[in-house]
TIKOLTOR-674040 format. One line per 4 residues: their letters; for each residue x, y, z of C-alpha. Coordinates in Angstrom, 2 decimals, padded with zeros to 5 digits. Layout:
// TIKOLTOR-674040
a> X:Y:Z ~ ...
This chain:
// TIKOLTOR-674040
xxxx> -083.34:082.06:011.86 ~ -081.68:079.80:009.39 ~ -078.32:080.07:007.70 ~ -078.78:080.32:003.94
xxxx> -076.84:081.30:000.95 ~ -078.46:083.56:-001.63 ~ -079.59:080.71:-003.84 ~ -081.32:079.01:-000.84
xxxx> -082.94:082.31:000.25 ~ -084.36:082.91:-003.21 ~ -085.72:079.35:-003.34 ~ -087.27:079.79:000.13
xxxx> -088.99:083.03:-000.95 ~ -090.61:081.17:-003.80 ~ -091.60:078.26:-001.48 ~ -093.27:080.74:000.95
xxxx> -095.27:082.30:-001.91 ~ -096.24:079.09:-003.52 ~ -097.64:077.92:-000.21 ~ -099.41:081.21:000.48
xxxx> -101.00:081.96:-002.93 ~ -102.28:079.28:-005.32 ~ -101.99:081.74:-008.16 ~ -098.18:081.81:-007.97
xxxx> -096.61:079.78:-010.83 ~ -092.94:079.08:-011.75 ~ -091.86:078.29:-015.21 ~ -088.84:078.54:-017.49
xxxx> -086.16:076.35:-019.06 ~ -085.33:073.34:-016.84 ~ -086.84:074.74:-013.75 ~ -088.90:071.73:-013.00
xxxx> -087.37:068.28:-012.33 ~ -083.85:069.61:-012.85 ~ -084.42:072.60:-010.59 ~ -082.82:075.16:-013.00
xxxx> -079.27:075.33:-014.29 ~ -078.14:076.62:-010.89 ~ -080.68:074.42:-008.89 ~ -082.40:077.61:-007.58
xxxx> -085.87:075.95:-008.03 ~ -084.67:072.57:-006.93 ~ -087.38:070.48:-005.18 ~ -090.15:072.95:-005.81
xxxx> -091.83:070.90:-008.62 ~ -091.76:067.89:-006.35 ~ -093.34:069.81:-003.51 ~ -096.03:071.72:-005.54
xxxx> -096.61:069.70:-008.62 ~ -096.13:070.09:-012.29 ~ -099.13:072.41:-012.66 ~ -097.39:075.02:-010.46
xxxx> -093.74:074.52:-011.37 ~ -093.07:073.45:-014.91 ~ -090.61:073.53:-017.83 ~ -091.03:075.48:-021.04
xxxx> -089.54:075.12:-024.52 ~ -086.15:076.92:-025.14 ~ -087.94:080.09:-026.32 ~ -087.65:083.17:-024.24
xxxx> -090.27:085.05:-026.28 ~ -092.74:082.28:-025.39 ~ -091.78:082.42:-021.71 ~ -092.41:086.18:-021.72
xxxx> -095.71:085.91:-023.68 ~ -096.99:083.14:-021.34 ~ -096.19:085.34:-018.35 ~ -098.16:088.26:-019.77
xxxx> -101.13:086.13:-020.63 ~ -101.22:084.47:-017.27 ~ -100.76:087.76:-015.43 ~ -103.77:089.39:-016.95
xxxx> -105.80:086.36:-016.03 ~ -105.04:086.80:-012.28 ~ -101.97:084.52:-011.87 ~ -098.65:085.62:-010.39
xxxx> -096.04:084.17:-012.67 ~ -092.37:083.80:-011.80 ~ -090.65:083.50:-015.21 ~ -087.05:082.48:-015.17
xxxx> -084.78:083.60:-018.06 ~ -081.98:081.15:-017.76 ~ -079.20:083.80:-018.40 ~ -079.46:087.49:-018.66
xxxx> -078.01:087.56:-022.26 ~ -081.04:085.71:-023.36 ~ -083.56:088.42:-022.48 ~ -083.42:090.15:-025.84
xxxx> -085.79:087.61:-027.30 ~ -088.32:088.47:-024.57 ~ -087.91:092.19:-024.37 ~ -090.99:092.88:-026.43
xxxx> -093.03:090.95:-023.91 ~ -091.26:092.38:-020.95 ~ -091.00:096.07:-021.91 ~ -093.74:096.59:-024.40
xxxx> -096.45:094.42:-023.13 ~ -095.96:093.77:-019.41 ~ -094.51:097.15:-018.49 ~ -097.28:099.01:-020.29
xxxx> -100.24:096.73:-019.42 ~ -101.79:098.86:-016.58 ~ -101.30:102.08:-018.50 ~ -102.64:100.94:-021.91
xxxx> -105.70:099.20:-020.24 ~ -106.54:102.17:-017.98 ~ -105.94:100.00:-014.89 ~ -108.14:097.20:-016.05
xxxx> -105.38:094.66:-016.40 ~ -102.03:094.19:-014.51 ~ -098.87:092.24:-015.09 ~ -097.91:090.96:-011.63
xxxx> -094.93:089.15:-013.09 ~ -091.37:088.51:-011.74 ~ -088.78:087.92:-014.44 ~ -085.90:086.17:-012.65
xxxx> -082.43:085.99:-014.32 ~ -078.88:085.35:-013.28 ~ -076.09:087.80:-014.37 ~ -072.67:089.06:-013.36
xxxx> -069.00:088.47:-013.97 ~ -066.14:086.97:-012.04 ~ -067.27:083.32:-012.65 ~ -065.55:082.72:-016.05
xxxx> -068.84:081.94:-017.73 ~ -069.53:081.86:-021.47 ~ -070.33:084.81:-023.64 ~ -073.86:086.35:-023.06
xxxx> -074.10:084.86:-019.63 ~ -072.61:087.53:-017.45 ~ -073.53:090.97:-018.92 ~ -075.11:093.60:-016.70
xxxx> -078.12:094.79:-018.63 ~ -079.98:096.48:-015.84 ~ -079.63:099.87:-017.60 ~ -081.67:098.65:-020.49
xxxx> -084.54:097.64:-018.25 ~ -084.45:100.49:-015.78 ~ -085.04:103.07:-018.55 ~ -088.52:101.57:-019.20
xxxx> -091.34:103.00:-017.05 ~ -093.71:100.47:-015.60 ~ -091.23:097.75:-014.60 ~ -089.21:097.71:-011.42
xxxx> -085.56:096.48:-011.32 ~ -084.23:094.76:-008.14 ~ -080.70:093.55:-007.53 ~ -080.11:092.01:-004.01
xxxx> -076.57:091.78:-002.58 ~ -077.14:089.22:000.26 ~ -079.40:086.37:001.24 ~ -081.61:088.26:003.71
xxxx> -082.46:091.00:001.17 ~ -082.89:088.49:-001.63 ~ -085.66:086.71:000.19 ~ -087.55:089.79:001.43
xxxx> -087.17:091.56:-001.87 ~ -088.36:088.58:-003.94 ~ -091.50:088.11:-001.79 ~ -092.26:091.79:-002.22
xxxx> -091.68:091.38:-005.99 ~ -094.05:088.50:-006.26 ~ -096.76:090.32:-004.38 ~ -096.31:093.50:-006.54
xxxx> -099.04:094.17:-009.09 ~ -096.58:095.43:-011.69 ~ -093.75:093.50:-013.39 ~ -090.36:093.22:-011.61
xxxx> -087.10:092.35:-013.22 ~ -085.13:090.51:-010.52 ~ -081.49:090.09:-011.14 ~ -079.34:087.51:-009.28
xxxx> -075.57:087.82:-009.38 ~ -073.89:084.54:-010.17 ~ -071.04:085.26:-007.90 ~ -073.39:085.60:-004.89
xxxx> -075.35:082.47:-005.24 ~ -072.86:080.50:-003.03 ~ -070.56:083.42:-001.81 ~ -071.51:083.23:001.89
xxxx> -074.29:082.27:004.34 ~ -076.31:084.69:006.54 ~ -079.18:084.54:008.92 ~ -082.53:084.52:007.06
xxxx> -085.92:084.19:008.71 ~ -087.64:080.97:007.82 ~ -091.09:082.46:007.63 ~ -092.49:085.23:005.42
xxxx> -091.19:088.79:005.52 ~ -090.93:091.59:002.97 ~ -088.44:094.41:002.21 ~ -089.97:097.39:000.60
xxxx> -089.15:097.87:-003.08 ~ -087.63:101.23:-003.85 ~ -085.74:101.56:-000.55 ~ -082.04:101.54:-000.34
xxxx> -080.06:100.27:002.64 ~ -077.05:101.92:004.43 ~ -074.88:098.88:004.98 ~ -071.93:100.92:006.49
xxxx> -072.07:104.27:008.10 ~ -069.37:106.84:007.42 ~ -068.58:110.54:007.35 ~ -066.03:111.18:004.65
xxxx> -067.40:109.85:001.38 ~ -070.56:108.11:000.20 ~ -070.07:104.95:-001.95 ~ -073.27:104.00:-003.86
xxxx> -073.56:100.53:-005.38 ~ -075.67:097.38:-005.75 ~ -075.39:093.63:-006.12 ~ -071.88:092.15:-006.11
xxxx> -070.13:095.51:-006.09 ~ -071.47:096.25:-002.62 ~ -068.98:093.69:-001.37 ~ -066.27:095.10:-003.55
xxxx> -067.01:098.49:-002.13 ~ -066.98:097.03:001.44 ~ -063.42:095.65:000.88 ~ -062.31:099.03:-000.29
xxxx> -063.85:100.72:002.76 ~ -062.04:098.30:005.02 ~ -058.73:099.45:003.45 ~ -059.67:103.07:003.56
xxxx> -060.53:102.99:007.22 ~ -056.88:101.91:007.96 ~ -055.96:105.43:006.62 ~ -058.62:107.10:008.77
xxxx> -061.13:107.54:005.90 ~ -064.64:106.58:006.88 ~ -066.84:105.59:003.87 ~ -070.52:105.35:003.97
xxxx> -071.88:102.60:001.71 ~ -075.40:102.59:000.26 ~ -076.81:099.40:-001.20 ~ -079.44:100.59:-003.71
xxxx> -081.24:097.20:-003.78 ~ -083.90:098.61:-006.19 ~ -082.68:100.48:-009.29 ~ -086.15:101.40:-010.49
xxxx> -087.64:103.20:-008.65 ~ -084.46:104.79:-007.28 ~ -084.25:105.80:-003.64 ~ -082.69:109.19:-004.15
xxxx> -083.72:110.52:-000.77 ~ -081.46:108.18:001.09 ~ -078.60:109.13:-001.27 ~ -079.11:112.85:-000.83
xxxx> -079.27:112.53:003.01 ~ -075.90:110.76:002.97 ~ -074.28:113.30:000.64 ~ -075.42:116.11:002.96
xxxx> -073.27:114.39:005.57 ~ -070.27:113.34:003.57 ~ -070.24:115.97:000.77 ~ -068.48:113.57:-001.58
xxxx> -069.64:110.48:-003.53 ~ -068.75:107.85:-006.02 ~ -070.94:105.29:-007.64 ~ -069.82:101.70:-008.41
xxxx> -071.33:099.45:-010.91 ~ -070.21:096.32:-012.82 ~ -071.88:097.36:-016.02 ~ -070.15:099.43:-018.73
xxxx> -069.63:103.05:-017.71 ~ -071.83:104.91:-020.15 ~ -075.59:105.49:-019.90 ~ -076.13:103.13:-016.94
xxxx> -077.47:103.21:-013.40 ~ -074.44:105.15:-012.19 ~ -075.06:107.96:-014.75 ~ -078.73:108.16:-013.60
xxxx> -077.66:108.28:-009.88 ~ -075.22:111.13:-010.66 ~ -077.77:113.05:-012.71 ~ -080.29:112.96:-009.83
xxxx> -077.63:113.92:-007.32 ~ -076.81:116.95:-009.49 ~ -080.49:117.84:-009.56 ~ -081.13:117.50:-005.92
xxxx> -077.83:117.80:-003.96 ~ -075.20:119.65:-006.04 ~ -074.82:122.47:-003.47 ~ -073.83:119.83:-000.93
xxxx> -070.91:118.53:-003.12 ~ -067.35:119.52:-002.67 ~ -066.17:117.41:-005.58 ~ -067.62:115.87:-008.76
xxxx> -069.28:112.47:-008.32 ~ -067.13:109.81:-009.94 ~ -068.02:106.44:-011.50 ~ -066.12:103.15:-011.01
xxxx> -067.48:100.78:-013.70 ~ -066.67:098.38:-016.37 ~ -065.01:100.09:-019.52 ~ -067.17:100.79:-022.57
xxxx> -066.31:097.54:-024.30 ~ -068.17:094.31:-024.94 ~ -067.83:092.07:-021.90 ~ -064.51:090.35:-022.31
xxxx> -063.77:086.62:-022.54 ~ -063.03:084.78:-019.34 ~ -059.30:085.05:-019.61 ~ -059.22:088.78:-018.97
xxxx> -062.45:089.47:-017.14 ~ -060.66:090.04:-013.77 ~ -058.93:093.05:-015.34 ~ -062.25:094.42:-016.63
xxxx> -064.34:094.22:-013.44 ~ -064.33:096.99:-010.75 ~ -061.79:096.25:-007.95 ~ -061.24:097.58:-004.48
xxxx> -058.10:099.35:-005.71 ~ -060.10:101.20:-008.40 ~ -062.68:102.29:-005.82 ~ -059.93:103.46:-003.34
xxxx> -058.40:105.49:-006.24 ~ -061.70:107.16:-006.95 ~ -062.30:107.86:-003.26 ~ -058.80:109.52:-002.94
xxxx> -059.53:111.59:-006.11 ~ -062.81:113.10:-004.64 ~ -061.18:113.69:-001.29 ~ -058.20:115.50:-002.80
x> -060.35:117.58:-005.19
């Protein structure tokens, strides 16, 4: 085992797959010699050459189109979109072309593409760099959405994503790149896409989250435990497809739930989770399922973003609300 932060774990996953499969390619803006704006791909061009790891022009639509073209020719592209706010220029290629490729070709062609992009608040970044846009992508059939919360998961999920025959949108929270180190196997391993993880067992309430807010929920659970409240925390890991079975099993035990997301409240992942809970576990609920999320406003400027993001205090308030219902 090696100690890695999430950035290093993601890089190691790409290194493993570049070594294993000559069809794996990495490209994007400044991913080559520079190693990406956050140095996630640092050293990979030197190790594998400019034919395998290379820079593109500053044109996200071209990055997406290149990925689709290479994918149908048997390559496995890892296309980096430098910041999540820049995906709009590539959404036609991602959601209309890549996501529908297998369906519209009757299975003749595939799009085994990973679209990597950093996202997330709390780092005082510029506008369009920190939005949580997973809800836009998850609504589209044919593309998986993955959001790891820790280094171990990041490596195993990314290897699985690279090996998947359909496109995967892989989101990396900026605040987790250097947040902490954890034990990560140095060789290859995979984590199944579409499978959630119970990171903390409890009996009184289920807290469902993903990415950075898993750690926010854990801080809240630590405080709740001081009052004798035992919260179970589920890390979704994959947002599409959603592991509703793990969620339902937990709710049958706790009978109460809240969902935490960094994205704006309306029409997001939390709303979909609650809808599926209502369809499959409503008779096991003793209170409505509540959301803790960003308000329905444009992501704020850095000076006030700490007041916008979900906090342990807001999670604790929601938990107490469902417990007192």
